[in-house]
C-alpha positions in Angstrom: 50.2 27.3 119.6 53.3 29.2 120.3 55.4 28.7 123.4 56.0 31.5 125.9 59.6 31.8 124.7 58.4 32.7 121.2 56.3 35.6 122.5 58.0 38.9 122.0 57.7 41.9 124.1 57.0 40.0 127.3 59.6 40.3 130.0 60.4 37.2 132.1 59.2 37.1 135.6 61.7 38.6 138.0 61.4 37.5 141.5 63.4 40.3 143.0 61.2 43.0 141.6 58.1 41.4 143.0 59.5 41.2 146.5 60.6 44.8 146.8 59.2 46.6 149.7 57.0 49.5 148.9 58.3 52.9 149.9 56.6 54.2 153.1 56.6 57.8 153.8 57.5 58.7 157.3 57.3 62.0 159.1 60.9 62.7 158.0 60.3 62.2 154.3 56.9 63.7 153.9 53.8 65.2 155.4 52.1 63.6 158.4 48.5 62.6 158.3 47.5 65.5 160.5 49.2 68.0 158.2 47.4 66.5 155.2 44.1 66.6 157.0 44.6 70.2 158.1 45.4 71.3 154.5 42.3 69.5 153.2 40.0 71.1 155.7 41.6 74.5 155.0 41.1 74.0 151.3 37.4 73.3 151.8 37.1 76.3 154.1 38.7 78.5 151.5 36.4 77.2 148.8 33.4 78.0 151.0 34.7 81.5 151.7 35.2 82.1 148.0 31.7 81.0 147.3 30.3 83.2 150.1 32.2 86.2 148.8 30.9 85.6 145.3 27.4 85.5 146.6 27.9 88.8 148.5 29.4 90.5 145.5 26.5 89.4 143.3 23.9 90.6 145.8 25.7 93.9 146.1 25.8 94.3 142.3 29.6 94.1 142.1 29.5 91.2 139.6 27.2 90.2 136.9 28.6 86.7 136.3 25.8 84.5 137.7 27.4 81.4 136.2 30.7 81.9 138.1 28.7 82.4 141.3 26.8 79.2 140.7 29.9 77.3 139.8 31.7 78.4 143.0 28.6 77.5 145.0 28.5 74.0 143.5 32.3 73.6 144.0 31.9 74.5 147.7 29.0 72.2 148.1 30.8 69.2 146.5 34.0 69.8 148.4 32.0 69.9 151.7 30.1 66.8 150.9 33.3 65.0 150.0 34.8 66.0 153.4 31.7 64.9 155.3 31.8 61.5 153.5 35.5 61.1 154.2 34.8 61.8 157.9 31.9 59.3 157.9 34.1 56.6 156.4 36.9 57.3 158.9 34.5 57.0 161.8 33.0 53.8 160.3 36.5 52.4 159.9 37.4 53.3 163.5 34.2 51.7 164.8 34.9 48.5 162.8 38.4 48.3 164.1 37.3 48.8 167.7 34.8 46.0 167.4 37.5 43.6 166.2 38.5 40.9 168.7 42.2 40.4 169.2 
């Protein structure tokens, strides 16, 4: 059995690197949570509007690409479902935190 010293390619444990504080973004260095949430909701809204416009174009006969219309509809549905699930998880987390005893 070889000793750890004989193993090549393994760096020794460095205490200082394991104790470094992770970088935390603040309002000065990055986007706030509210801005990130607003962009996400706006993106879902834009996806749904694109899907709706594709449906209207197809019904009006302006486009013949049924597959693109269906893909846009599925993309809108999935993005909306993801947003709803994220909202549900946030509410569940808030309720759990509010039930905690201090």
